[in-house]
Short mmCIF file of the C-alpha atoms (twelve columns), coordinates in Angstrom:
data_MODEL
# 
_entry.id   MODEL 
# 
loop_
_atom_site.group_PDB 
_atom_site.id 
_atom_site.type_symbol 
_atom_site.label_atom_id 
_atom_site.label_alt_id 
_atom_site.label_comp_id 
_atom_site.label_asym_id 
_atom_site.label_seq_id 
_atom_site.Cartn_x 
_atom_site.Cartn_y 
_atom_site.Cartn_z 
_atom_site.pdbx_PDB_model_num 
ATOM 1  C CA . MET A 1  -54.824 -11.754 12.924  1 
ATOM 2  C CA . PHE A 2  -51.750 -13.135 14.681  1 
ATOM 3  C CA . GLU A 3  -53.573 -16.388 15.412  1 
ATOM 4  C CA . ASP A 4  -54.040 -16.911 11.662  1 
ATOM 5  C CA . PHE A 5  -50.324 -16.414 11.095  1 
ATOM 6  C CA . ARG A 6  -49.519 -18.869 13.863  1 
ATOM 7  C CA . LYS A 7  -51.872 -21.477 12.370  1 
ATOM 8  C CA . GLN A 8  -50.303 -21.066 8.954   1 
ATOM 9  C CA . MET A 9  -46.830 -21.406 10.392  1 
ATOM 10 C CA . ASP A 10 -47.810 -24.473 12.431  1 
ATOM 11 C CA . ASP A 11 -49.441 -26.111 9.413   1 
ATOM 12 C CA . ASN A 12 -46.573 -25.395 6.988   1 
ATOM 13 C CA . ALA A 13 -43.549 -25.443 9.287   1 
ATOM 14 C CA . PHE A 14 -42.696 -29.142 9.246   1 
ATOM 15 C CA . ASN A 15 -44.123 -30.629 6.055   1 
ATOM 16 C CA . GLU A 16 -41.527 -33.310 5.440   1 
ATOM 17 C CA . GLY A 17 -43.018 -34.504 2.161   1 
ATOM 18 C CA . GLN A 18 -42.507 -31.158 0.434   1 
ATOM 19 C CA . GLU A 19 -38.853 -30.508 1.139   1 
ATOM 20 C CA . GLY A 20 -36.619 -29.350 -1.659  1 
ATOM 21 C CA . PRO A 21 -33.191 -30.745 -2.444  1 
ATOM 22 C CA . PRO A 22 -30.749 -30.655 0.463   1 
ATOM 23 C CA . PRO A 23 -28.520 -27.572 0.548   1 
ATOM 24 C CA . GLU A 24 -24.960 -28.125 -0.532  1 
ATOM 25 C CA . GLN A 25 -22.497 -27.676 2.301   1 
ATOM 26 C CA . ASN A 26 -19.517 -26.569 0.239   1 
ATOM 27 C CA . ALA A 27 -21.191 -24.697 -2.581  1 
ATOM 28 C CA . LYS A 28 -18.614 -22.611 -4.429  1 
ATOM 29 C CA . PRO A 29 -19.351 -19.913 -6.993  1 
ATOM 30 C CA . PRO A 30 -18.500 -20.759 -10.595 1 
ATOM 31 C CA . ARG A 31 -14.813 -20.356 -11.302 1 
ATOM 32 C CA . GLY A 32 -13.761 -17.268 -13.227 1 
ATOM 33 C CA . ASN A 33 -16.590 -15.030 -12.080 1 
ATOM 34 C CA . PHE A 34 -14.866 -12.539 -9.778  1 
ATOM 35 C CA . LEU A 35 -17.487 -9.944  -8.761  1 
ATOM 36 C CA . GLY A 36 -19.775 -11.389 -11.407 1 
ATOM 37 C CA . LEU A 37 -17.580 -10.186 -14.270 1 
ATOM 38 C CA . THR A 38 -16.359 -12.074 -17.282 1 
ATOM 39 C CA . PRO A 39 -12.609 -12.114 -18.013 1 
ATOM 40 C CA . VAL A 40 -12.971 -9.455  -20.723 1 
ATOM 41 C CA . GLN A 41 -14.893 -7.163  -18.375 1 
ATOM 42 C CA . ARG A 42 -12.272 -7.672  -15.649 1 
ATOM 43 C CA . PHE A 43 -9.523  -6.747  -18.127 1 
ATOM 44 C CA . ILE A 44 -11.354 -3.565  -19.122 1 
ATOM 45 C CA . VAL A 45 -11.845 -2.568  -15.475 1 
ATOM 46 C CA . ALA A 46 -8.170  -3.239  -14.691 1 
ATOM 47 C CA . PHE A 47 -7.074  -1.261  -17.755 1 
ATOM 48 C CA . LEU A 48 -9.272  1.708   -16.803 1 
ATOM 49 C CA . VAL A 49 -7.900  1.680   -13.248 1 
ATOM 50 C CA . LEU A 50 -4.349  1.669   -14.650 1 
ATOM 51 C CA . LEU A 51 -5.162  4.496   -17.053 1 
ATOM 52 C CA . MET A 52 -6.746  6.611   -14.316 1 
ATOM 53 C CA . THR A 53 -3.721  6.020   -12.062 1 
ATOM 54 C CA . VAL A 54 -1.315  7.128   -14.786 1 
ATOM 55 C CA . ILE A 55 -3.352  10.237  -15.614 1 
ATOM 56 C CA . LEU A 56 -3.730  11.235  -11.959 1 
ATOM 57 C CA . GLY A 57 -0.014  10.655  -11.390 1 
ATOM 58 C CA . ILE A 58 0.933   12.891  -14.312 1 
ATOM 59 C CA . LEU A 59 -1.482  15.600  -13.146 1 
ATOM 60 C CA . PHE A 60 -0.039  15.427  -9.634  1 
ATOM 61 C CA . LEU A 61 3.497   15.800  -10.990 1 
ATOM 62 C CA . MET A 62 2.404   18.795  -13.072 1 
ATOM 63 C CA . VAL A 63 0.698   20.468  -10.107 1 
ATOM 64 C CA . THR A 64 3.751   20.047  -7.889  1 
ATOM 65 C CA . ASN A 65 6.053   21.339  -10.693 1 
ATOM 66 C CA . ARG A 66 8.097   18.134  -10.806 1 
ATOM 67 C CA . ILE A 67 7.565   18.007  -14.559 1 
ATOM 68 C CA . VAL A 68 6.746   20.845  -16.925 1 
ATOM 69 C CA . LEU A 69 5.208   20.600  -20.370 1 
ATOM 70 C CA . PRO A 70 7.421   21.983  -23.154 1 
ATOM 71 C CA . SER A 71 6.339   25.485  -24.126 1 
ATOM 72 C CA . SER A 72 7.258   25.079  -27.800 1 
ATOM 73 C CA . LEU A 73 4.082   23.168  -28.643 1 
# 
């Protein structure tokens, strides 16, 4: 079994006629694709993070009695 694998590797290891294109040394990802998101998706994620921060901040202030909701609602 292992001899068959070794034969296959020896036969296919250095086939110089079947090489693909050379790898690019300084390949950079396409510009504007941070974490694979489009600009609109990045804006939505940033907005949701801001909204969650504001909501959690207000809840923290309410729990620690730094601010109190008006009782005349």
